[in-house]
N, C-alpha and C positions, 0 to 999 in steps of 0.2 A: 510441654511446650506452650510457648507463649502464643497468644492471639494473633499477634503481628507475624511470628513465622508460620503459622498454619495457614492464615490466610495469603501470605505469600508464595507457601508452597501450591495450595489450591490454585492460585492465579497461574502459575509457572504450567500446571499439569493441564488447566482449562487452555492456556494459550498452545499447548502442543496439540491438544485434541483438536481446535480450531485450525491449525495448520494443516493437518493431515486432511481435514475435510475439505478445506478450501484447494488444498495440492491436487488431491485427487480428482476434483471435480474440472480445475481449471488446466492439469495437466492432460486429463483425459481428453477433453474437448478443445482446448487451443495450444496444447504443448507448453505451457509455462507454469512456472510456478507461483506462489501467493506473494514471494519476495518479487518476483517479476513484473507481477500485476499491481503492486503497490510502486514501483518505481514508475511505471507507465503511467499509474493514475496521478501522481504527483507531479510528474511532468505536463499531464494535460491540463492541470491546474494552474501552472504557471504562465506568465505572460508570453505569448507567440510559443506555447508550447514548448520552452527550452529553459533549462537551468545551467548555471554555473556547476560544474560536478561536485564541489566543496559544498554548494547549498545546498542539493539535494541530498548529499549526506549527510547534511545538519537536519535537515527536515524528515529524513528516514531515522534518524538517529544510528547512523553507521557511521564507521570510516571512509574517508575518501578512497583508500584503496579496496575497501570493500565494495562501493558502488563502482568502482573503475572495473573490478573482476566482475559484479552483476551486469553490468553493461555490455561486456564483450560478446555474450552470447545473442543478444537483444540486436546488438549492430548487425552481426553475422546474418541474422535473419530478415534484415531490413526494417526492424518495428523501431529502431533508434538510429539517430546518426551521431557523428562528432563534428562540431561545429569549433572553428578556433574563433578567437576573440582578434577583430581587425585591428585592434588598437595595440594589444598585448598577448604576444605569442604563447605566453606563460599559462593564459587561462583558457579554457577548454570547456565547451557546453555540450549538454547532452540534449538532444532535440528528437521529439518525435517526428516520424514519417509519414506520410499521407496514410501508408498501410498501417503504420504503428495506431493511428487515430482509428481507423476501420477497425481493426482488430481488436483494439481496447473496448469500443462500443460492445463488440460482441460478447467480450470477456465480462463487461460489467452487467450484463444479463443473466449469466451463468453467475456471478457472485452476487448479484442479488437475491438468484434464487437460493442460493446455499445459505445465505444469511436468513432468508424466510424460512427455512427449513429450521434453522438451528432456533431462531426466537419464534417458531410458531406457538400459536395458543393451543391446548395449556401446555407447559406450564407457563409459559411467559406470555405477560400482557406487554401491551404497548409502554405502559407506565414502567414495568420492570425494565424494559430495554433502554428505557430514556434515562430511569435511575442508573443503571450499570454504566451507560456512556459518561454520565455525570461524575461517577465515582471514579472511573478510569482516567477520566480528564484531571482529577485531582493528584493522580500520580504520575501525570504527564503523556498519558496517551492521547492521540489526535485521532481524529478520523477525518472524513469529506470535509472540506474547506466550507463548504456550504452550511454543513450542519454547526461547524464552530462558529461561525457568523451569527447563527439564528436565521439565515435565510432560507429558500425555499427548496 
């Protein structure tokens, strides 16, 4: 097996393991999945806490229909609302509600705790985590906007 294939398969397995850990904690405490959390987080990073659905899909690496399917339950429980564009009825925005902002703040505490457990020393050092983030970035992985821009 080539080194590249081995690395790719290890990455896929690691991703599945991480999703399970985040889903267990976020689902158990907040009733959302990691996918839901990442949608809410991306919306919170957008100006006015809202994005065109197609832009949200692009930011998450999903299809527009995948984002629409993912937003439906978040709209149903009041974390996200659908906003129409005043100038173009074909354009739809997804926007965080006040409840969504409040719940996201609680979810962030949980997600940070899970991440701290995953990357606890040993075996992970701060340098290891930074190096891994950089390597994943080379594959197209993105993290929190504040980390991508080098801010605090």
